C-alpha distance (Angstrom), angle and dihedral (degrees) to the residues before:
residue distance angle dihedral
M1 . . .
A2 3.82 . .
I3 3.82 115.4 .
I4 3.78 114.4 -93.8
T5 3.78 111.1 -156.1
A6 3.80 102.1 159.0
M7 3.78 112.8 93.1
S8 3.77 87.3 -144.2
H9 3.82 88.3 69.1
L10 3.82 97.1 42.6
E11 3.86 96.5 46.4
P12 3.83 96.3 66.2
I13 3.84 90.1 47.7
L14 3.82 96.5 47.3
T15 3.86 101.6 34.3
P16 3.87 95.4 72.5
A17 3.86 90.7 49.6
I18 3.77 92.1 48.2
E19 3.82 91.1 48.9
A20 3.91 92.8 45.3
A21 3.86 85.0 57.5
G22 3.84 89.8 53.8
F23 3.84 101.8 -102.1
K24 3.73 140.2 107.0
L25 3.75 122.3 -131.1
V26 3.69 114.6 -116.9
R27 3.82 102.5 173.9
L28 3.79 136.1 -7.4
R29 3.81 124.6 -162.9
L30 3.79 134.3 170.2
M31 3.80 106.1 -156.1
G32 3.88 119.5 -163.4
G33 3.74 130.6 -146.9
K34 3.80 131.3 109.0
T35 3.82 89.2 -39.5
K36 3.87 117.3 21.8
T37 3.76 119.2 -128.1
L38 3.81 122.2 -150.7
Q39 3.78 104.6 -153.2
I40 3.78 115.9 -163.1
M41 3.88 118.2 -175.7
A42 3.79 112.7 -167.6
E43 3.73 142.2 159.2
R44 3.84 139.2 -170.0
A45 3.80 118.6 -99.1
D46 3.80 91.2 -94.5
G47 3.87 91.3 55.2
T48 3.84 96.2 -104.7
M49 3.79 125.4 126.5
N50 3.88 121.6 167.9
V51 3.79 133.2 178.0
E52 3.76 92.3 -89.8
D53 3.78 91.1 51.5
C54 3.89 90.1 49.6
A55 3.92 89.2 52.8
A56 3.77 94.8 46.3
L57 3.83 92.0 50.1
S58 3.73 91.4 45.0
R59 3.75 91.5 54.6
A60 3.87 93.4 46.0
L61 3.83 91.5 47.6
S62 3.85 93.7 45.5
D63 3.85 89.7 59.0
F64 3.72 91.1 45.7
L65 3.77 95.9 47.9
D66 3.79 92.2 46.1
A67 3.92 88.9 53.2
E68 3.85 96.1 41.9
D69 3.79 101.5 34.5
P70 3.84 96.3 -161.7
I71 3.81 93.5 164.1
E72 3.80 125.5 62.2
G73 3.77 118.7 -133.9
E74 3.71 130.5 8.0
Y75 3.83 123.0 -41.6
N76 3.82 140.1 161.4
L77 3.70 119.9 -116.2
E78 3.84 115.7 -137.0
V79 3.81 121.6 -173.3
S80 3.69 120.9 -171.9
S81 3.76 146.9 157.0
P82 3.80 120.0 -106.2
G83 3.82 91.7 -118.5
I84 3.71 127.5 -146.6
D85 3.67 95.3 -66.7
R86 3.79 90.6 50.0
P87 3.74 129.4 177.3
L88 3.81 115.7 -104.6
T89 3.73 106.3 -132.5
R90 3.79 106.7 149.3
L91 3.82 127.5 62.3
S92 3.74 88.2 -122.5
D93 3.84 90.5 58.8
F94 3.82 89.8 67.9
S95 3.77 93.2 59.2
R96 3.84 95.8 37.1
W97 3.83 91.2 56.4
A98 3.89 97.7 38.4
G99 3.75 109.5 143.1
H100 3.76 94.4 36.6
E101 3.75 127.3 102.6
A102 3.80 118.3 -102.8
K103 3.70 144.8 174.3
L104 3.83 119.9 -132.9
E105 3.76 129.2 -169.4
L106 3.71 119.2 -169.2
S107 3.81 122.8 -142.0
A108 3.82 89.9 -125.7
P109 3.82 131.5 13.4
D110 3.78 119.2 -82.9
P111 3.91 116.8 -120.8
T112 3.79 90.7 -81.1
G113 3.89 90.9 55.0
R114 3.85 95.6 -108.9
K115 3.75 122.8 131.7
R116 3.80 106.3 171.0
F117 3.83 125.3 65.2
K118 3.82 133.3 174.1
G119 3.71 123.8 -168.7
T120 3.76 146.4 100.5
L121 3.83 118.8 -45.2
L122 3.85 111.0 -123.1
G123 3.76 95.8 -177.3
L124 3.79 133.1 -116.9
D125 3.82 136.3 -36.5
G126 3.74 98.9 -162.9
T127 3.84 103.2 -56.6
D128 3.83 93.3 -20.0
V129 3.81 119.3 104.3
E130 3.72 114.6 -134.8
I131 3.80 123.5 -153.2
D132 3.91 136.3 168.7
V133 3.75 110.0 -132.7
D134 3.83 110.0 -173.5
G135 3.79 92.1 -33.0
S136 3.77 96.4 -43.7
H137 3.83 117.9 115.3
L138 3.74 108.5 -135.6
K139 3.84 128.6 -177.0
F140 3.79 126.7 -162.2
P141 3.80 130.9 -178.7
F142 3.79 108.8 -108.3
R143 3.84 89.0 -126.9
A144 3.81 89.9 58.1
I145 3.84 93.2 60.7
G146 3.79 110.7 96.9
E147 3.83 95.2 -179.0
A148 3.72 137.4 -3.1
K149 3.77 136.1 175.6
L150 3.74 141.7 167.9
V151 3.78 118.7 -101.8
L152 3.86 115.2 -127.0
T153 3.80 104.5 -110.7
E154 3.89 134.4 161.1
K155 3.82 88.1 -108.1
L156 3.84 91.6 54.8
I157 3.77 92.4 46.1
E158 3.86 91.6 49.8
E159 3.83 92.4 49.3
D160 3.86 89.6 47.5
L161 3.89 91.5 51.3
K162 3.86 91.4 47.5
A163 3.90 90.4 50.6
R164 3.80 88.9 49.4
K165 3.78 94.7 50.2
A166 3.86 89.7 47.1
Q167 3.78 90.4 58.6
């Protein structure tokens, strides 16, 4: 099979297998180098993902990838949880994590020439991500964001601890 390097081609192939195993895809990356690494970041519907879950998903995906062979050549499979300071990859992530500190990097500079922003997520306005950066209310189209992730803060740690205790 021809090599598929674009995540836009791999995601529709892998997402059903990830969901069939009981998880949601958070992020998918194929990293190059001497040996390629297919990095799959996933979580359960309730946002949890422990070591046993990672192992179970890894086993399920190994069998699937062996059968489907969507990537040419050798590669390592790496399955992980998103962690506390998780990447924000879906539109819903920006509303779910409103009130928390985040770092955003745009795919291209804004009109002022700036690409990186750090501030408090305010949520969404349609498909625009809203963030407060040093008292300035900024709005970016979701499609303009290249990467985004939560910043590890006391507030985020406290919320994670409360969620774990509730389980």
